[in-house]
Kinemage of the C-alpha trace (Angstrom):
@kinemage 1
@onewidth
@group {chain A} dominant
@subgroup {mainchain}
@vectorlist {calphas} color= white
{ca met a 1} P 0.229 151.876 2.331
{ca pro a 2} L 0.243 154.128 -0.776
{ca thr a 3} L -2.892 154.272 -3.465
{ca ile a 4} L -2.532 154.596 -6.472
{ca lys a 5} L -4.395 155.131 -9.661
{ca ile a 6} L -2.937 154.392 -13.097
{ca pro a 7} L -4.581 155.543 -16.659
{ca lys a 8} L -7.268 153.022 -17.750
{ca asp a 9} L -4.247 152.429 -20.773
{ca gln a 10} L -1.236 151.144 -18.507
{ca trp a 11} L -4.184 149.523 -16.020
{ca lys a 12} L -3.634 145.970 -17.750
{ca thr a 13} L -0.026 145.804 -18.462
{ca ala a 14} L 0.930 147.974 -15.314
{ca trp a 15} L -1.374 145.599 -12.781
{ca lys a 16} L 1.170 142.237 -13.962
{ca phe a 17} L 3.858 144.370 -12.624
{ca leu a 18} L 2.680 145.238 -8.743
{ca thr a 19} L 1.818 141.721 -8.779
{ca ala a 20} L 4.781 139.685 -9.337
{ca ile a 21} L 5.880 142.445 -7.276
{ca gly a 22} L 3.472 141.293 -4.469
{ca pro a 23} L -0.312 141.684 -3.977
{ca val a 24} L -2.669 144.596 -4.797
{ca thr a 25} L -5.998 145.369 -3.286
{ca arg a 26} L -8.177 147.622 -5.535
{ca ile a 27} L -10.053 150.370 -3.286
{ca ser a 28} L -12.651 151.430 -6.477
{ca thr a 29} L -13.874 150.910 -9.388
{ca asp a 30} L -12.096 154.013 -10.901
{ca tyr a 31} L -8.306 152.243 -11.169
{ca ile a 32} L -7.400 152.744 -8.143
{ca tyr a 33} L -5.444 151.182 -5.408
{ca glu a 34} L -4.041 150.680 -2.945
{ca ile a 35} L 0.394 148.817 -3.793
{ca ser a 36} L 2.709 148.279 -0.987
{ca ala a 37} L 6.411 150.962 -0.389
{ca gln a 38} L 8.413 148.445 -2.462
{ca gln a 39} L 5.611 148.779 -5.303
{ca leu a 40} L 5.499 152.535 -5.411
{ca glu a 41} L 9.117 152.634 -5.459
{ca ala a 42} L 9.535 150.264 -8.210
{ca leu a 43} L 6.971 151.497 -10.234
{ca cys a 44} L 9.304 155.239 -9.868
{ca thr a 45} L 11.974 153.480 -11.836
{ca thr a 46} L 9.501 152.907 -14.835
{ca gly a 47} L 7.778 154.368 -17.419
{ca phe a 48} L 3.651 154.055 -16.496
{ca gln a 49} L 2.111 156.915 -15.105
{ca phe a 50} L -0.536 156.848 -12.213
{ca glu a 51} L -1.137 159.569 -9.728
{ca ile a 52} L -0.491 159.198 -6.302
{ca met a 53} L -3.868 159.940 -4.839
{ca lys a 54} L -4.114 161.944 -1.619
{ca asn a 55} L -6.942 161.101 1.471
{ca glu a 56} L -9.558 164.190 0.665
{ca ser a 57} L -10.142 162.296 -3.466
{ca leu a 58} L -10.417 158.692 -2.081
{ca lys a 59} L -12.459 159.977 0.713
{ca lys a 60} L -14.815 161.445 -3.265
{ca gln a 61} L -13.882 158.363 -4.531
{ca asn a 62} L -14.922 155.715 -1.891
{ca glu a 63} L -17.966 157.624 -1.989
{ca asn a 64} L -19.349 156.898 -5.106
{ca ala a 65} L -17.552 153.035 -4.633
{ca glu a 66} L -20.428 150.215 -4.436
{ca tyr a 67} L -17.070 147.720 -2.386
{ca arg a 68} L -13.712 147.095 -1.491
{ca gln a 69} L -12.242 144.221 -2.787
{ca ala a 70} L -8.643 142.955 -1.857
{ca val a 71} L -6.727 141.587 -5.706
């Protein structure tokens, strides 16, 4: 599953957009989410800014996260 980080200032709008397509899993308190390939493709066609997270970055983020929450 693709993992993305959404900028705080775009979070609300991007969240509504992504959840309209399908489920989203929050994996960090730092606006990092697992999404489907379909959601990633749709996100790429919009004006939303986001960062695709690499495994190394995720490991560092997850070390600091205290929970994994499915939304």
